[in-house]
N, C-alpha and C positions, 0 to 999 in steps of 0.2 A: 319416745314420740307417740306410741300407741296410747300411753296413759294420758298424755296431753290432749290427744284427739278425743278420748273418751270423756274427759272433763269438759271439753268444749261442747261435745254433743249433749252431755247432761245439762250444761248451762243453757243451751239453746232449747232443749226440750222443756226445762223448767220455765224459761222465759215465755214460751208459748202457752204452757198450762196455766200460768198465773196471770196472763194478759187479759185485759178487759176486751169486750167485743170491739170497742173503738181502736184499741191498740192492735188487735188482730187484723183489722181492716188496714191500718197503716202498714203493718208488716207485709201484707199481701201486695199493697201498692209498691213498697220497696222491693219486694221479690220480683214483681213483673218488670220493674225498671232495671233491676240487676240482670235479669235474663235477656232483656233486649240489648243491653250493653254488651253482654257476653256474645250474643249472636252477631252484633256488628263487628266485634273483634274477630270472631271466627270467620266471617265473610272476608274480612281484610286478609286473613291468613289462609284463605282458601280451604278452610276446614268445614266443608259443606255439611257433614253429618252433625258436627257440633252446633253449627248454626241452626240446622233443622230442629235439633233436640231442644235448644234454648228458646226458639220461637214457639215451639209447642208448649213449653212450660209457661211462658208468658200468656199464651192463649188459654191454657187451662185455668190460670188465675182469673183472667177476665171472664171466662165462662162461669167460674164460681161466683163472681160478683153478680153476673147476670141471673143465674138461677136462684140466688138468695135474695133478690130484690123483693121488698115488701110491697105488693101491688095495691095495698089499701091507700098508699100515698100517690097523689097525682104525679109527683115528680119522678116516680119510678119509671113511668113510660118514657120520659126523656132520657133517663139513664140507660134504659134498655136500648134506645136508638144509638146512643153513644157507644155502648158496649158492642152492639152489632157492627157498627162502623169499624171499631178498633179490631174486632176479630176478622172482618173482611180484609182489612189492611195487612194484618199479620199473615193471613193466608196468602195474599199477593206477595208479600216480602219473602215468604217461604218458597213460592214458585219462582220468583225472579232472581233472588240472591244477588250477587254482583252489586254494582253501584246503585242500580235502581232499588234493589232490596234494602241497601243501607239507607237510602233516602226515605223510604217508607218507614223503616224502623225508627229513624230520627223523628219523623212526624208523629209516630205512635208514642215515642218517648216524651215529646213535647206535651201531648195530651195527658199522659200518665203523670208527669211531673206537676202539671197544673192541678189535676185532680188530687194528687197526694198533698200538695201544698194547701189546697182548699180544705182538705180533710184535717190537716194539722191545725189550721186556724179554727175550724169548727170544734176540734177537741179542746183547744184553749178556751173558747167561748162557753163551752158546755162542761167545763171541769172534767175533761177526759171522758166525755160521753155521758156524764150524769148531769142532771139539771142543776142549775145554780139555785141556791137557797135565797 
């Protein structure tokens, strides 16, 4: 079992090291979505610490999106506002937990999935983040 875990970890590490910036962004969106889903399940199971930890993981990913915005593009200001909003909602979900926290996390998930799906489409249109010839 340990050998299998080491192989998976090596595969994951290699996947990250060889990914394009566009693929890394997609992986981050997927990670934030995964952590929100885990937090919802944890809330349902009354695993408060697990919910807290996964909400914080999602928040750190969104924070990374926020601090790496290229401010030379006008649209970055709009993304900053979206990321600010999502981080405030995650904070509220972490405070509330329970049913209200789940509702907030589902709202955040809806936004993250939309952003992820838009990013996937952009990757297709730009040949995985490179310009089309």
